[in-house]
Structure formats: structure tokens, C-alpha cells
C-alpha positions as CSV (number, residue, x, y, z in Angstrom):
1,M,4.5,-10.8,13.0
2,I,8.2,-8.9,15.0
3,Y,7.7,-5.2,16.0
4,R,11.0,-3.4,14.4
5,K,11.5,0.0,15.6
6,K,13.0,1.0,11.8
7,I,11.8,-1.0,8.6
8,P,14.4,-3.1,7.9
9,P,17.4,-2.9,5.3
10,I,18.5,-5.0,2.0
11,D,20.0,-8.1,3.6
12,S,23.0,-8.4,0.7
13,S,23.7,-12.3,2.3
14,L,20.1,-13.2,1.4
15,S,20.1,-11.5,-1.8
16,E,23.0,-13.8,-2.5
17,A,21.2,-16.7,-1.3
18,L,18.2,-15.9,-3.0
19,I,20.7,-15.2,-6.8
20,N,22.3,-18.9,-5.9
21,D,19.4,-20.4,-5.6
22,G,18.2,-19.5,-8.8
23,W,16.0,-16.5,-8.1
24,V,16.3,-13.6,-10.1
25,K,15.9,-9.8,-9.6
26,I,13.4,-7.3,-10.9
27,K,14.2,-4.7,-12.7
28,E,12.6,-1.8,-10.5
29,P,13.4,1.4,-7.9
30,R,16.6,1.0,-5.6
31,N,15.0,3.1,-2.7
32,L,12.0,5.0,-1.3
33,S,13.2,8.1,-3.0
34,A,13.5,6.6,-6.5
35,A,10.2,4.6,-6.1
36,V,8.4,7.9,-4.8
37,A,9.4,9.5,-7.8
38,A,8.4,6.8,-10.8
39,S,5.2,6.3,-8.7
40,I,4.0,9.9,-10.1
41,P,2.3,9.2,-12.6
42,F,0.1,5.6,-10.6
43,M,-0.2,8.6,-8.3
44,V,-2.2,10.9,-10.4
45,M,-3.9,7.9,-11.7
46,N,-5.2,6.8,-8.4
47,T,-6.5,10.1,-7.7
48,V,-8.2,10.6,-11.0
49,I,-10.0,7.2,-10.1
50,V,-11.5,7.7,-7.3
51,I,-12.6,11.6,-7.8
52,S,-13.9,9.9,-10.9
53,F,-15.6,6.1,-9.7
54,V,-16.8,7.4,-6.3
55,P,-19.4,9.9,-6.4
56,S,-19.0,11.0,-2.3
57,V,-15.6,12.1,-2.7
58,R,-16.8,13.5,-6.2
59,V,-19.2,15.5,-3.8
60,S,-17.3,16.5,-0.8
61,L,-14.6,17.2,-2.8
62,G,-16.4,20.2,-4.7
63,S,-18.1,21.4,-1.5
64,A,-14.3,22.1,-0.1
65,L,-13.3,23.8,-3.0
66,G,-16.2,26.0,-2.8
67,M,-15.7,26.7,-0.1
68,L,-11.9,27.8,-0.7
69,D,-13.6,30.3,-3.9
70,N,-15.6,32.1,-1.0
71,G,-12.9,32.0,1.6
72,G,-15.1,29.7,4.3
73,I,-12.4,27.4,5.5
74,T,-10.9,28.5,8.9
75,L,-7.9,26.2,10.5
76,N,-9.0,26.5,14.6
77,I,-6.9,24.3,16.9
78,N,-8.8,22.6,18.8
79,F,-10.2,18.6,20.3
80,R,-11.4,17.7,17.0
81,L,-8.5,18.7,15.1
82,L,-5.7,16.5,17.4
83,L,-9.0,13.8,17.1
84,Y,-8.3,14.0,13.3
85,A,-4.9,13.7,13.3
86,F,-4.6,11.3,15.8
87,A,-7.5,9.1,13.6
88,F,-5.0,9.8,10.8
89,F,-2.0,8.4,12.2
90,V,-4.3,5.3,12.5
91,F,-5.6,5.1,9.3
92,L,-1.6,5.0,7.8
93,L,-1.4,1.9,10.0
94,V,-4.6,0.4,8.8
95,H,-2.8,1.0,5.1
96,E,0.1,-0.9,6.3
97,L,-1.8,-3.9,8.4
98,L,-4.1,-4.4,5.0
99,H,-1.0,-5.0,3.2
100,A,0.1,-7.4,6.2
101,V,-3.2,-9.8,5.8
102,F,-2.3,-11.4,2.4
103,V,1.1,-12.5,3.9
104,P,1.5,-16.1,4.5
105,D,0.5,-16.7,8.1
106,F,1.4,-13.6,8.8
107,I,0.6,-13.3,12.5
108,S,2.7,-16.2,13.5
109,S,5.9,-15.3,10.6
110,K,9.1,-14.7,12.4
111,K,9.9,-13.1,8.4
112,T,7.4,-10.5,8.6
113,F,8.0,-7.0,10.5
114,W,5.9,-4.2,11.8
115,G,7.1,-0.9,13.3
116,V,5.5,3.0,14.1
117,A,7.4,5.7,12.2
118,P,6.9,9.2,12.1
119,Y,4.7,8.7,8.9
120,G,2.8,6.3,9.8
121,G,4.0,2.7,10.2
122,F,5.5,0.2,7.7
123,V,5.1,-3.7,6.9
124,S,7.9,-5.9,5.9
125,T,8.2,-9.0,4.9
126,T,10.9,-12.0,3.3
127,E,8.1,-14.9,3.2
128,E,7.5,-16.8,0.0
129,M,4.6,-16.0,-1.8
130,S,2.5,-16.5,-5.0
131,K,2.4,-13.6,-7.5
132,L,-1.7,-13.7,-7.0
133,R,-1.0,-12.9,-3.4
134,F,1.6,-10.4,-4.3
135,V,-0.4,-8.6,-6.3
136,L,-3.7,-8.6,-3.8
137,A,-1.0,-7.5,-1.1
138,S,-0.4,-4.5,-3.0
139,A,-3.6,-3.2,-4.1
140,F,-6.1,-4.2,-1.3
141,P,-5.4,-0.9,0.8
142,F,-5.9,1.4,-1.8
143,I,-9.6,-1.0,-2.3
144,V,-10.7,-1.1,0.7
145,L,-9.5,2.3,2.0
146,S,-9.7,4.9,-1.4
147,I,-12.9,2.9,-3.1
148,A,-14.7,0.7,-0.7
149,M,-14.6,3.7,2.8
150,P,-15.6,6.2,1.5
151,G,-18.6,4.2,-0.6
152,I,-19.9,2.9,2.2
153,F,-19.8,6.1,4.0
154,G,-21.3,8.0,1.3
155,F,-23.9,5.2,1.1
156,F,-25.0,6.1,4.8
157,G,-24.6,9.7,3.9
158,M,-21.7,9.6,5.9
159,A,-19.0,11.2,3.8
160,G,-17.6,14.5,4.8
161,G,-14.7,16.1,4.0
162,F,-12.4,13.9,6.2
163,V,-13.2,10.4,4.9
164,T,-12.8,12.2,1.6
165,F,-9.6,13.8,2.7
166,L,-8.5,10.2,3.8
167,A,-9.5,8.7,0.6
168,I,-7.7,10.7,-1.5
169,V,-4.4,10.8,0.6
170,N,-3.9,6.9,0.6
171,A,-5.1,7.3,-2.8
172,M,-1.9,8.8,-3.5
173,A,0.2,7.1,-0.8
174,S,-0.8,3.7,-2.7
175,S,1.0,4.8,-5.7
176,V,4.2,2.9,-4.9
177,D,2.1,-0.1,-4.0
178,I,0.2,0.1,-7.4
179,L,4.4,0.8,-9.4
180,N,5.2,-1.7,-7.5
181,L,2.0,-4.6,-8.7
182,A,2.8,-3.0,-12.3
183,L,6.3,-4.0,-12.3
184,I,5.0,-8.0,-11.0
185,A,2.7,-8.3,-13.6
186,V,4.8,-7.2,-16.4
187,Q,8.4,-9.2,-15.5
188,V,6.9,-12.2,-13.3
189,P,5.6,-14.9,-15.2
190,R,2.7,-16.5,-14.0
191,G,2.9,-19.1,-11.5
192,N,5.8,-17.8,-10.1
193,R,7.1,-17.2,-6.3
194,I,7.7,-13.6,-5.2
195,V,9.8,-12.9,-2.1
196,N,11.3,-9.4,-1.1
197,N,14.4,-8.7,0.5
198,G,13.8,-5.0,1.3
199,F,13.5,-2.5,-1.7
200,E,14.5,-6.0,-3.5
201,T,12.2,-8.2,-5.0
202,Y,12.8,-11.5,-6.4
203,H,10.5,-14.2,-8.4
204,R,11.7,-17.9,-9.4
205,R,9.4,-20.6,-10.8
206,P,7.8,-22.9,-8.2
207,R,10.6,-25.8,-7.2
208,N,7.9,-28.6,-7.4
209,E,6.4,-28.8,-10.8
210,G,3.3,-29.5,-9.7
211,D,2.8,-26.5,-6.2
212,Y,1.3,-23.7,-8.9
213,G,-1.5,-22.3,-6.3
214,E,-2.2,-19.3,-7.0
215,Y,-2.6,-18.0,-3.9
216,N,-0.4,-19.8,-1.5
């Protein structure tokens, strides 16, 4: 992976090369703002899933709402709050790195970029991958950080308000990822390869008809 200060923009020359090589662009939002707006139903759905299927989140959220009703929550700026802020920032970075683990040879890849932004971080790649790998890359942060993490903390009796907060925020932040997953699931045939170019996504049948490895 290569460090970048900003998310790499769409490479128009790469788009042209992909189209000339038989790749087909899917129908999708043209930029991040449009993607966030289109993903609002998934934001609601993800949050409902976490609250419904992770008991520790449901219990902790209920306790927090009860404290609000009783006027029991106060905000003090202290070392612990700063620590929570730092942990939240690291949490957002982890979300992006969980996407990266499904990029082929992501550590040594010269087509994969990562960076730190005010909202946490980003990972961007133009590496070609299978449909299954793309779906797993899209869903993995939501599964790990909003379902598995609070579930494990809850099992050990450690799912407090901060863990619940992280799980729900991650569920909401994963809405664009789940939107992308849905677009790929609907528009890309099984066995096709996928490549991203900024906010553009292309797909094509494997050049070698025998190359249908779903995970490669």
C-alpha cells in the first residue's frame, strides 16, 4: 500500500482504457455526497440490525436512553474524553483497513492507497478482484465492528456505552459500503471481475474463460 494525503481522484485515462478493454461501468452514485444520500435506507437498516441482533448493544442503549430521560448524562472534558476521541479516530482507521485485507496482495500492492483524513482515514484501490472478494471487502467492517465486536465484549460483560456508541456509528458509517454491495449484487453477474477507479466501478468476464476463482 502507498500513503496518500488525499483520496485518489477518478483517473479519466484509466476509465477510457477500461471501457476500450471491454469493462462495463455499473450504475452508481457519482460522488460521495450522492452515495451518502442514496445510502440512508441502508444506514437505518444497519442500525436496526445491530440493535435487534446484538443483545449487549440493545441493553446498553436502553440504559443510556434511560439516563437521558432522567437528566443523568453530563459531559466533562477530561483525559478520559480525549482518550475516547483518540480511540474513535483509530476505530475509523481500523474500519478502512478491514476493507484493505481483501484487496489482492494489499501490503505490496502498488495500486492500493491509504491515508488519514479528518473523518478518520481511507483506502482506495484499482486492483482487480472477484465479485465475492468485493462483497466480502464491503461487508467485513460492518460484520466485525458492529456485530462481532460488541457481541464479544458483551459476552465478557464489557459492552459499555462507548462500545455501543462505536458499534452504532460504524453501522451507520457502513451504509455506503452496503449500498455498494447491493449495487454489485444486482448488476454484476456471478464470476465477473471487478475493478474500481475512484468512485467508478467496472466489471467484466474473466479474459481466460477457465479463470472463475470466486475469491481470487
